[in-house]
FIMAR-503092 format. One record per atom (N, C-alpha, C): x, y, z; residue in one letter. Coordinates in steps of 0.2 Angstrom, whole numbers, padded with zeros to 4 digits, always signed. Last residue first. Example, Ala and Ser with C-alpha at 12.3 -4.5 7.8 and 13.67 -1.06 7.14 Angstrom:
2
+0064-0011+0035s/+0068-0005+0036s/+0064+0000+0039s/+0066-0028+0039a/+0062-0022+0039a/+0066-0016+0039a/
//
This chain:
227
+1331+0339+0132s/+1328+0339+0125s/+1321+0337+0125s/+1335+0336+0145a/+1334+0343+0143a/+1330+0344+0136a/+1337+0322+0144k/+1332+0324+0148k/+1330+0332+0146k/+1348+0322+0135t/+1342+0319+0133t/+1336+0321+0137t/+1358+0329+0143e/+1356+0332+0137e/+1349+0329+0134e/+1359+0320+0154t/+1357+0327+0155t/+1354+0330+0149t/+1365+0310+0147d/+1359+0308+0150d/+1355+0315+0152d/+1377+0315+0142r/+1372+0314+0137r/+1365+0312+0141r/+1388+0326+0147d/+1384+0321+0150d/+1378+0320+0146d/+1402+0327+0136k/+1396+0330+0140k/+1392+0324+0142k/+1419+0328+0136v/+1414+0323+0134v/+1408+0326+0139v/+1432+0337+0128v/+1427+0336+0133v/+1422+0332+0131v/+1449+0342+0125y/+1443+0339+0123y/+1439+0338+0129y/+1459+0357+0124g/+1459+0349+0123g/+1452+0347+0121g/+1462+0371+0122v/+1463+0367+0128v/+1464+0360+0127v/+1460+0378+0110g/+1465+0380+0115g/+1466+0376+0121g/+1444+0372+0110h/+1449+0375+0106h/+1454+0379+0111h/+1438+0357+0113v/+1438+0364+0117v/+1445+0367+0114v/+1428+0346+0104t/+1435+0349+0104t/+1434+0356+0108t/+1419+0332+0111e/+1419+0339+0108e/+1426+0342+0109e/+1414+0317+0107i/+1420+0320+0110i/+1421+0327+0107i/+1402+0316+0100i/+1403+0313+0106i/+1409+0315+0110i/+1401+0320+0087d/+1400+0325+0092d/+1401+0322+0099d/+1402+0310+0078k/+1407+0315+0078k/+1407+0320+0084k/+1399+0294+0080d/+1396+0300+0083d/+1402+0305+0083d/+1403+0281+0079e/+1398+0283+0074e/+1395+0289+0077e/+1413+0275+0086l/+1407+0276+0090l/+1401+0279+0085l/+1423+0276+0076k/+1420+0269+0078k/+1414+0270+0082k/+1424+0290+0074e/+1422+0286+0068e/+1419+0279+0071e/+1428+0294+0087r/+1422+0297+0084r/+1419+0293+0078r/+1440+0287+0088l/+1435+0285+0092l/+1428+0288+0089l/+1448+0293+0078r/+1446+0286+0077r/+1440+0284+0081r/+1449+0306+0083n/+1445+0305+0077n/+1443+0298+0076n/+1456+0302+0095v/+1450+0305+0096v/+1446+0304+0089v/+1468+0298+0089h/+1464+0293+0093h/+1457+0296+0094h/+1473+0310+0083v/+1472+0304+0079v/+1467+0299+0083v/+1474+0318+0095d/+1470+0320+0089d/+1468+0314+0085d/+1485+0311+0101i/+1478+0312+0104i/+1473+0313+0099i/+1495+0313+0092t/+1493+0306+0093t/+1486+0306+0096t/+1498+0327+0093n/+1495+0324+0087n/+1492+0317+0088n/+1505+0328+0105s/+1498+0329+0105s/+1494+0327+0099s/+1518+0315+0108g/+1515+0321+0105g/+1508+0322+0105g/+1523+0305+0116v/+1521+0303+0109v/+1519+0309+0105v/+1532+0299+0129y/+1529+0305+0126y/+1529+0304+0118y/+1533+0290+0140d/+1532+0288+0133d/+1529+0293+0129d/+1533+0298+0151r/+1539+0295+0150r/+1539+0292+0143r/+1520+0303+0152f/+1525+0307+0149f/+1531+0304+0148f/+1507+0293+0148d/+1512+0293+0153d/+1518+0297+0149d/+1494+0291+0141w/+1501+0289+0138w/+1507+0289+0143w/+1485+0295+0151v/+1483+0289+0146v/+1490+0287+0143v/+1490+0305+0159h/+1486+0300+0162h/+1485+0294+0157h/+1498+0313+0151d/+1501+0311+0157d/+1497+0305+0160d/+1490+0316+0140l/+1497+0313+0139l/+1499+0310+0145l/+1480+0322+0146l/+1479+0316+0143l/+1485+0312+0142l/+1486+0334+0151e/+1483+0329+0156e/+1482+0323+0153e/+1489+0340+0138c/+1495+0338+0143c/+1492+0333+0148c/+1477+0342+0133r/+1481+0337+0130r/+1487+0335+0134r/+1464+0345+0146s/+1470+0347+0141s/+1474+0341+0138s/+1447+0343+0146i/+1454+0340+0148i/+1459+0342+0143i/+1433+0350+0154p/+1438+0350+0148p/+1445+0348+0150p/+1421+0341+0161r/+1427+0345+0162r/+1431+0345+0156r/+1410+0333+0157e/+1409+0340+0159e/+1415+0344+0160e/+1419+0318+0163k/+1414+0321+0159k/+1412+0328+0162k/+1429+0310+0168n/+1429+0317+0169n/+1424+0321+0165n/+1425+0297+0163r/+1426+0298+0170r/+1426+0306+0172r/+1427+0300+0149v/+1420+0299+0152v/+1420+0300+0160v/+1441+0302+0148l/+1436+0308+0146l/+1429+0307+0149l/+1445+0289+0152y/+1447+0295+0156y/+1442+0301+0154y/+1438+0281+0142e/+1437+0280+0149e/+1439+0286+0153e/+1445+0286+0130f/+1438+0287+0131f/+1436+0286+0138f/+1458+0281+0133l/+1457+0288+0132l/+1450+0290+0133l/+1456+0268+0134d/+1459+0271+0139d/+1458+0279+0139d/+1452+0265+0121y/+1447+0264+0126y/+1450+0268+0132y/+1463+0268+0113e/+1457+0272+0112e/+1452+0271+0118e/+1472+0259+0118k/+1473+0266+0120k/+1467+0270+0118k/+1467+0247+0113n/+1468+0248+0120n/+1468+0255+0122n/+1454+0250+0100r/+1461+0248+0103r/+1461+0250+0110r/+1437+0243+0099v/+1442+0249+0099v/+1449+0246+0102v/+1422+0238+0093e/+1429+0236+0094e/+1433+0243+0094e/+1408+0238+0103i/+1411+0242+0098i/+1419+0240+0099i/+1396+0225+0106e/+1402+0228+0107e/+1405+0232+0102e/+1379+0226+0109q/+1384+0226+0104q/+1391+0229+0106q/+1369+0228+0117n/+1373+0222+0118n/+1378+0221+0113n/+1371+0245+0118g/+1366+0240+0119g/+1370+0233+0121g/+1386+0247+0114r/+1380+0250+0113r/+1375+0245+0113r/+1401+0246+0124y/+1395+0243+0121y/+1390+0248+0120y/+1418+0243+0126i/+1413+0248+0125i/+1407+0245+0122i/+1429+0237+0139s/+1426+0236+0133s/+1420+0242+0132s/+1437+0232+0150k/+1439+0237+0146k/+1436+0237+0139k/+1432+0223+0159t/+1435+0220+0152t/+1438+0225+0148t/+1429+0231+0169n/+1433+0225+0170n/+1436+0222+0164n/+1422+0242+0165l/+1428+0243+0167l/+1432+0237+0169l/+1413+0244+0151d/+1414+0239+0156d/+1421+0240+0158d/+1403+0257+0147l/+1410+0256+0147l/+1410+0250+0153l/+1389+0260+0135t/+1391+0257+0142t/+1399+0255+0142t/+1379+0272+0128l/+1385+0268+0128l/+1386+0266+0135l/+1368+0280+0127d/+1367+0273+0125d/+1373+0269+0125d/+1374+0290+0139g/+1369+0290+0134g/+1368+0282+0133g/+1386+0282+0147l/+1386+0288+0144l/+1380+0288+0138l/+1390+0273+0161s/+1386+0274+0156s/+1386+0281+0153s/+1401+0261+0168i/+1400+0268+0167i/+1396+0269+0161i/+1401+0247+0179n/+1401+0250+0173n/+1400+0257+0173n/+1407+0234+0189q/+1406+0241+0189q/+1406+0243+0181q/+1412+0223+0199d/+1406+0223+0194d/+1404+0230+0194d/+1428+0220+0200i/+1423+0224+0203i/+1418+0225+0197i/+1441+0209+0205y/+1435+0210+0201y/+1430+0215+0204y/+1455+0218+0212s/+1450+0212+0213s/+1444+0214+0208s/+1466+0225+0200k/+1463+0225+0206k/+1458+0219+0206k/+1481+0216+0192p/+1474+0219+0192p/+1471+0220+0199p/+1498+0221+0193r/+1492+0217+0196r/+1486+0220+0195r/+1506+0231+0188r/+1505+0225+0184r/+1499+0221+0186r/+1507+0238+0200t/+1504+0241+0194t/+1502+0236+0189t/+1513+0230+0209l/+1506+0231+0210l/+1503+0235+0204l/+1526+0230+0203s/+1522+0224+0204s/+1515+0225+0204s/+1530+0243+0204q/+1529+0240+0197q/+1525+0234+0198q/+1530+0244+0218i/+1526+0249+0214i/+1525+0245+0207i/+1540+0235+0221r/+1533+0234+0224r/+1528+0238+0220r/+1551+0241+0215a/+1549+0234+0213a/+1541+0233+0215a/+1552+0253+0222l/+1551+0253+0215l/+1548+0246+0213l/+1555+0247+0235l/+1549+0252+0234l/+1548+0252+0227l/+1567+0241+0232e/+1561+0237+0234e/+1555+0241+0233e/+1576+0251+0230q/+1574+0246+0224q/+1568+0242+0226q/+1577+0257+0242i/+1573+0260+0237i/+1571+0256+0231i/+1576+0246+0256p/+1580+0249+0250p/+1575+0252+0245p/+1568+0252+0271f/+1568+0248+0265f/+1572+0251+0260f/+1564+0253+0289p/+1568+0256+0283p/+1568+0250+0277p/+1547+0251+0284y/+1553+0255+0284y/+1558+0253+0290y/+1539+0238+0275t/+1541+0240+0282t/+1547+0245+0281t/+1524+0239+0265l/+1531+0239+0265l/+1534+0242+0272l/+1510+0230+0259v/+1513+0234+0265v/+1521+0233+0264v/+1496+0231+0247d/+1503+0229+0250d/+1505+0233+0255d/+1483+0236+0246d/+1486+0231+0241d/+1492+0228+0243d/+1470+0238+0258g/+1477+0239+0256g/+1479+0234+0251g/+1459+0233+0265g/+1458+0234+0258g/+1465+0237+0254g/+1460+0227+0277h/+1455+0233+0276h/+1455+0236+0269h/+1469+0218+0276n/+1462+0216+0277n/+1457+0221+0276n/+1480+0226+0276l/+1479+0222+0270l/+1471+0220+0271l/+1479+0231+0289f/+1479+0236+0284f/+1477+0232+0277f/+1480+0220+0297s/+1474+0224+0297s/+1474+0228+0291s/+1493+0216+0294v/+1488+0212+0292v/+1481+0216+0292v/+1500+0227+0301k/+1501+0226+0294k/+1495+0222+0291k/+1496+0224+0314e/+1494+0230+0311e/+1494+0230+0303e/+1503+0212+0316t/+1495+0212+0316t/+1492+0218+0313t/+1516+0215+0316w/+1513+0212+0310w/+1506+0212+0310w/+1516+0231+0324s/+1517+0224+0324s/+1515+0221+0317s/+1525+0247+0323g/+1519+0243+0323g/+1521+0235+0322g/+1532+0258+0310k/+1532+0255+0317k/+1526+0251+0317k/+1531+0261+0297n/+1538+0263+0301n/+1538+0261+0308n/+1524+0255+0283c/+1524+0255+0290c/+1531+0256+0293c/+1515+0260+0270v/+1522+0260+0272v/+1522+0261+0280v/+1505+0252+0258g/+1506+0255+0265g/+1513+0255+0266g/+1499+0256+0242l/+1504+0253+0246l/+1505+0256+0253l/+1485+0255+0232i/+1487+0258+0238i/+1493+0253+0241i/+1479+0259+0216k/+1483+0254+0220k/+1486+0258+0226k/+1463+0264+0210t/+1470+0266+0213t/+1473+0261+0217t/+1450+0260+0208e/+1456+0257+0204e/+1463+0259+0206e/+1442+0267+0217p/+1443+0260+0218p/+1449+0256+0214p/+1440+0280+0223s/+1444+0279+0217s/+1447+0271+0218s/+1431+0280+0233n/+1431+0286+0228n/+1435+0284+0222n/+1434+0269+0242e/+1427+0271+0240e/+1426+0276+0234e/+1447+0270+0243i/+1444+0264+0240i/+1437+0265+0238i/+1449+0282+0249i/+1452+0281+0243i/+1449+0275+0239i/+1442+0280+0261f/+1440+0286+0257f/+1443+0284+0250f/+1449+0270+0268d/+1442+0269+0266d/+1440+0274+0261d/+1462+0277+0270l/+1461+0271+0266l/+1454+0270+0263l/+1458+0287+0279i/+1460+0289+0272i/+1460+0283+0267i/+1454+0278+0289e/+1449+0283+0287e/+1451+0285+0280e/+1466+0272+0292f/+1461+0268+0289f/+1455+0272+0286f/+1474+0283+0296s/+1476+0279+0291s/+1470+0275+0288s/+1466+0287+0308k/+1467+0291+0302k/+1469+0287+0296k/+1464+0282+0320e/+1461+0278+0314e/+1462+0282+0308e/+1479+0286+0328g/+1472+0284+0328g/+1470+0280+0323g/+1491+0289+0315g/+1489+0290+0322g/+1481+0289+0322g/+1497+0284+0304l/+1496+0291+0305l/+1493+0294+0311l/+1504+0272+0300n/+1504+0274+0307n/+1503+0282+0307n/+1505+0269+0287t/+1500+0265+0290t/+1499+0267+0298t/+1506+0280+0274n/+1509+0278+0280n/+1503+0275+0284n/+1504+0276+0257l/+1500+0278+0263l/+1504+0276+0269l/+1504+0280+0241i/+1509+0277+0246i/+1506+0280+0252i/+1494+0276+0227v/+1495+0280+0233v/+1499+0276+0238v/+1491+0279+0209f/+1495+0275+0215f/+1495+0279+0221f/+1485+0287+0201d/+1485+0280+0199d/+1488+0276+0205d/+1475+0301+0203f/+1481+0297+0206f/+1480+0290+0204f/+1463+0306+0200l/+1469+0309+0196l/+1475+0305+0199l/+1449+0305+0203k/+1453+0299+0201k/+1459+0301+0197k/+1442+0314+0210r/+1443+0315+0203r/+1447+0310+0199r/+1445+0310+0223k/+1439+0309+0220k/+1438+0310+0213k/+1458+0315+0223v/+1457+0308+0224v/+1450+0306+0221v/+1456+0329+0223l/+1459+0326+0218l/+1459+0318+0217l/+1450+0330+0236k/+1446+0332+0230k/+1449+0329+0224k/+1461+0327+0245k/+1455+0323+0244k/+1451+0324+0238k/+1473+0333+0247n/+1472+0330+0240n/+1466+0326+0240n/+1475+0335+0261s/+1472+0340+0257s/+1471+0339+0249s/+1476+0327+0273f/+1473+0324+0267f/+1470+0330+0263f/+1482+0328+0285s/+1477+0333+0284s/+1473+0331+0277s/+1493+0319+0285d/+1486+0317+0288d/+1481+0322+0287d/+1499+0324+0269n/+1500+0322+0276n/+1493+0320+0279n/+1507+0323+0253d/+1502+0325+0257d/+1503+0322+0264d/+1515+0326+0237i/+1515+0324+0244i/+1510+0327+0248i/+1515+0319+0221s/+1513+0324+0225s/+1513+0321+0232s/+1524+0315+0206v/+1523+0314+0213v/+1520+0320+0217v/+1526+0306+0192k/+1524+0312+0194k/+1521+0312+0201k/+1541+0296+0188y/+1534+0297+0191y/+1533+0304+0192y/+1554+0296+0184g/+1549+0298+0179g/+1542+0298+0181g/+1564+0293+0193y/+1562+0288+0189y/+1556+0289+0184y/+1564+0305+0200s/+1570+0303+0196s/+1569+0297+0191s/+1553+0303+0207d/+1553+0308+0202d/+1559+0307+0198d/+1556+0293+0216l/+1551+0292+0211l/+1551+0297+0206l/+1566+0301+0224t/+1568+0295+0220t/+1563+0293+0215t/+1558+0311+0229k/+1564+0313+0225k/+1566+0307+0221k/+1549+0304+0237s/+1547+0309+0231s/+1552+0310+0226s/+1556+0297+0246m/+1552+0293+0242m/+1551+0298+0236m/+1562+0308+0253i/+1566+0303+0250i/+1563+0299+0245i/+1551+0316+0257q/+1555+0318+0252q/+1560+0313+0249q/+1545+0306+0267g/+1542+0309+0261g/+1546+0312+0255g/+1556+0306+0276l/+1554+0300+0272l/+1550+0302+0266l/+1555+0319+0281t/+1561+0316+0278t/+1560+0310+0273t/+1542+0321+0286y/+1545+0325+0280y/+1551+0322+0277y/+1531+0310+0290s/+1538+0311+0291s/+1540+0315+0284s/+1518+0308+0286n/+1519+0313+0291n/+1526+0315+0292n/+1511+0305+0270e/+1516+0303+0275e/+1518+0309+0279e/+1506+0300+0255i/+1503+0302+0262i/+1507+0300+0267i/+1509+0303+0239i/+1512+0300+0245i/+1509+0304+0251i/+1503+0298+0224l/+1502+0302+0229l/+1505+0299+0235l/+1508+0298+0207i/+1508+0295+0213i/+1507+0300+0219i/+1504+0295+0190n/+1503+0300+0195n/+1503+0296+0202n/+1514+0290+0176m/+1510+0288+0182m/+1510+0293+0187m/
//
């Protein structure tokens, strides 16, 4: 799982980063400059730890950006000062949880694991690719009104490719985001799942192989209009 820490305190950021890294999480550190904004828009982070006291409205501005551009990302606020009313404001603004510093590392890990298990609030949102529709709430794939039966990992793999359509995705990135490197299964597993998806979706060209890299899904709406 990819975690982004947005924290102005170098010491606190390093403590959290090193601890999470030791537990197998892939961690990036940022501050109120929010240099990882483009990666958030590409939905490359599964979890964000955000300092609630970055100054002014900065924390809320970043919180709003993440919610708007990556609504499935879980957001844990870390509050190192401020009253309970500020914590409530953070939660009411869309944050998933708030942790007050200082805190035992075990509690940080427990909060992350708890939020990861907890589904986000229901969002009526679908993704379309040609005549296919991905229902993000039920994790299902439809062609018209007909559901196409796929396994959980097959759906996760296809959704990640569709979310990143037009961009070749390496096998390493797919292992990291769909399988998680802690459960390393080998790149051959990706090839097997891709072939199963092609068969079940009855379209061998829907997922294109990029030799030496991995796979890519093209925007079929654009292709249809062009033809």
